[in-house]
C-alpha positions as CSV (number, residue, x, y, z in Angstrom):
1,M,-93.5,85.6,-200.4
2,S,-96.9,86.1,-202.4
3,A,-99.1,85.1,-199.4
4,K,-101.4,88.1,-198.2
5,I,-100.6,89.0,-194.9
6,K,-104.0,89.4,-192.6
7,Y,-103.5,92.4,-190.0
8,T,-105.8,92.6,-186.4
9,D,-106.1,94.5,-184.0
10,E,-104.6,92.0,-181.8
11,P,-102.9,93.6,-178.7
12,L,-99.3,93.5,-179.3
13,G,-97.8,93.1,-175.7
14,P,-95.0,94.6,-174.0
15,L,-92.8,96.7,-176.3
16,K,-89.0,97.7,-176.2
17,V,-87.8,100.5,-178.3
18,V,-84.5,100.2,-178.7
19,P,-82.1,102.6,-179.7
20,D,-81.0,103.8,-183.0
21,F,-77.4,103.5,-183.3
22,L,-76.9,103.3,-187.3
23,P,-75.0,105.3,-188.7
24,A,-76.5,107.2,-192.4
25,P,-74.7,106.0,-195.0
26,E,-73.2,109.4,-195.8
27,D,-71.8,109.6,-192.4
28,L,-69.2,106.1,-192.9
29,V,-66.7,108.0,-195.2
30,F,-63.7,108.7,-192.6
31,K,-60.0,107.8,-192.8
32,E,-58.3,105.1,-189.8
33,E,-56.0,102.8,-189.6
34,T,-57.3,99.6,-191.2
35,V,-56.3,96.0,-191.5
36,K,-56.6,93.8,-194.6
37,V,-58.9,91.1,-194.2
38,T,-61.1,88.7,-196.2
39,I,-65.0,88.4,-196.0
40,A,-67.9,86.8,-197.6
41,L,-70.6,89.3,-197.8
42,S,-74.2,89.1,-199.6
43,K,-74.4,90.1,-202.6
44,E,-77.2,92.3,-201.4
45,S,-75.3,94.0,-199.0
46,V,-72.4,94.7,-201.6
47,E,-75.1,96.2,-204.0
48,F,-76.5,99.1,-201.3
49,F,-73.2,100.0,-200.4
50,K,-71.6,100.3,-203.6
51,Q,-74.7,102.2,-204.7
52,E,-74.8,104.5,-201.7
53,A,-71.0,105.2,-202.5
54,E,-72.0,106.1,-205.4
55,K,-74.4,108.3,-204.4
56,H,-71.5,109.9,-202.0
57,N,-68.6,110.1,-204.1
58,T,-66.8,107.1,-201.6
59,Q,-65.9,104.1,-201.6
60,Y,-67.9,101.3,-200.9
61,Q,-65.7,99.3,-198.6
62,K,-64.9,102.6,-196.3
63,M,-69.0,102.3,-195.8
64,I,-68.9,99.0,-195.1
65,R,-65.9,99.5,-192.4
66,R,-67.6,102.5,-190.5
67,L,-70.2,100.6,-190.1
68,L,-68.9,98.1,-188.6
69,D,-67.1,100.5,-186.9
70,A,-70.1,102.3,-185.0
71,Y,-71.3,98.9,-184.4
72,T,-68.6,98.5,-182.8
73,Q,-68.6,101.3,-180.5
74,A,-72.6,101.0,-180.1
75,H,-71.7,97.2,-178.1
76,K,-68.3,97.7,-176.8
77,Q,-67.4,97.0,-172.9
78,P,-66.2,99.7,-171.0
79,L,-62.9,98.2,-169.8
80,P,-62.9,97.6,-165.5
81,E,-61.3,99.7,-163.3
82,R,-57.6,98.6,-162.5
83,S,-57.3,97.1,-158.7
84,S,-56.3,99.4,-156.1
85,R,-53.0,97.5,-155.9
86,H,-51.9,98.0,-159.1
87,K,-52.6,102.2,-159.1
88,K,-50.1,104.8,-157.7
89,R,-50.0,106.1,-154.6
90,A,-49.2,110.0,-153.6
91,P,-46.2,110.3,-152.5
92,D,-46.1,111.4,-149.0
93,R,-45.4,114.7,-147.8
């Protein structure tokens, strides 16, 4: 990775703006019902969250959990509407 980058003024082509859906580290400190899991994470990621958690006086596991929750909410598909045969009818008058 010591190779120098050579920049040019070439056209980039069509670009797509991707909305920033990830929360700031300080927004990752809420309490919710949880489920215990075992997961292997990169050392770099864990160290980042540990440092941020220390800055914000919280636990790094909670911050990681909130990040995953935010990702889930950003990509969750809406539930399909129920078919009309399952809907309750209004009583006849």
